[in-house]
C-alpha positions, 0 to 999 in steps of 0.5 A, a space after each residue: 500500500 502506498 504512503 498516500 493511501 495509507 495516510 488517506 485510510 488513517 484520516 478515514 478512521 480518525 472519526 470513528 476512533 475519536 468516537 471510540 475513545 470518547 465513549 470510554 473517557 469522562 471528558 466534558 462534552 465541551 471538548 468533543 471535536 465535533 462540538 468544537 467545530 460547531 463553536 469555531 463555525 459560530 464564532 467565525 460567522 459572529 466575527 464577520 457581523 462584528 467586524 461589519 458593525 465595527 467599521 460601519 459605526 466606527 471606521 473613519 478615514 484613513 484606517 490607521 487613525 488611533 480611534 479606529 483602534 479602540 472600536 469595541 465592535 472591531 475588538 469583539 470580531 478579532 476576539 470571536 476570530 481567535 476563539 474561532 481559530 482555537 476551536 477550529 485547531 482543536 477539532 482538526 485533531 480528530 476530525 478529518 480536514 475534508 469533513 471539517 472544511 466542507 462543514 465550515 461552509 456553513 459560514 456562508 449560511 450563517 453570515 447570510 442569515 446573520 446580516 439579514 437578521 441583525 444588519 437588515 441587509 436584503 437577500 434576494 431570491 436568488 441568494 435564498 436559493 444559493 443558501 439552500 443549496 449550500 445547506 443541502 451540500 453540507 447536509 450531504 457532507 455531514 450525513 457520512 460522518 454522522 453515520 460513522 459516529 452512529 455505528 459505534 
């Protein structure tokens, strides 16, 4: 078996091994890799909304003005991105990258819905169709991962 094939088999089995390892341990559910992946996705979407609010309300030209560095919304966005990064790195230890990255497409859905709900931005019917298609794609990617967990 080639080196690349062994690596592929190893990455395919990581999710099932993680579930087996978690079954016997008494770790809090907060540290479950799938939960950390969800936290990462949510924090990333929230950070985009915070940054948008920050630049709309605070940012003055030129961008390097001192007052821009003390905007609360921009700092909240930065901290959300950092939190998202740490959750993402923790999740990547156990979840195969191809699954994690495709599930991260939920950011497109969450940012669109968040901008519609919190920022009052309009979403055309074409974009609603696009959001639906992305949601279907995420569903089809997530289904095999959920089946792997159910079998154990």
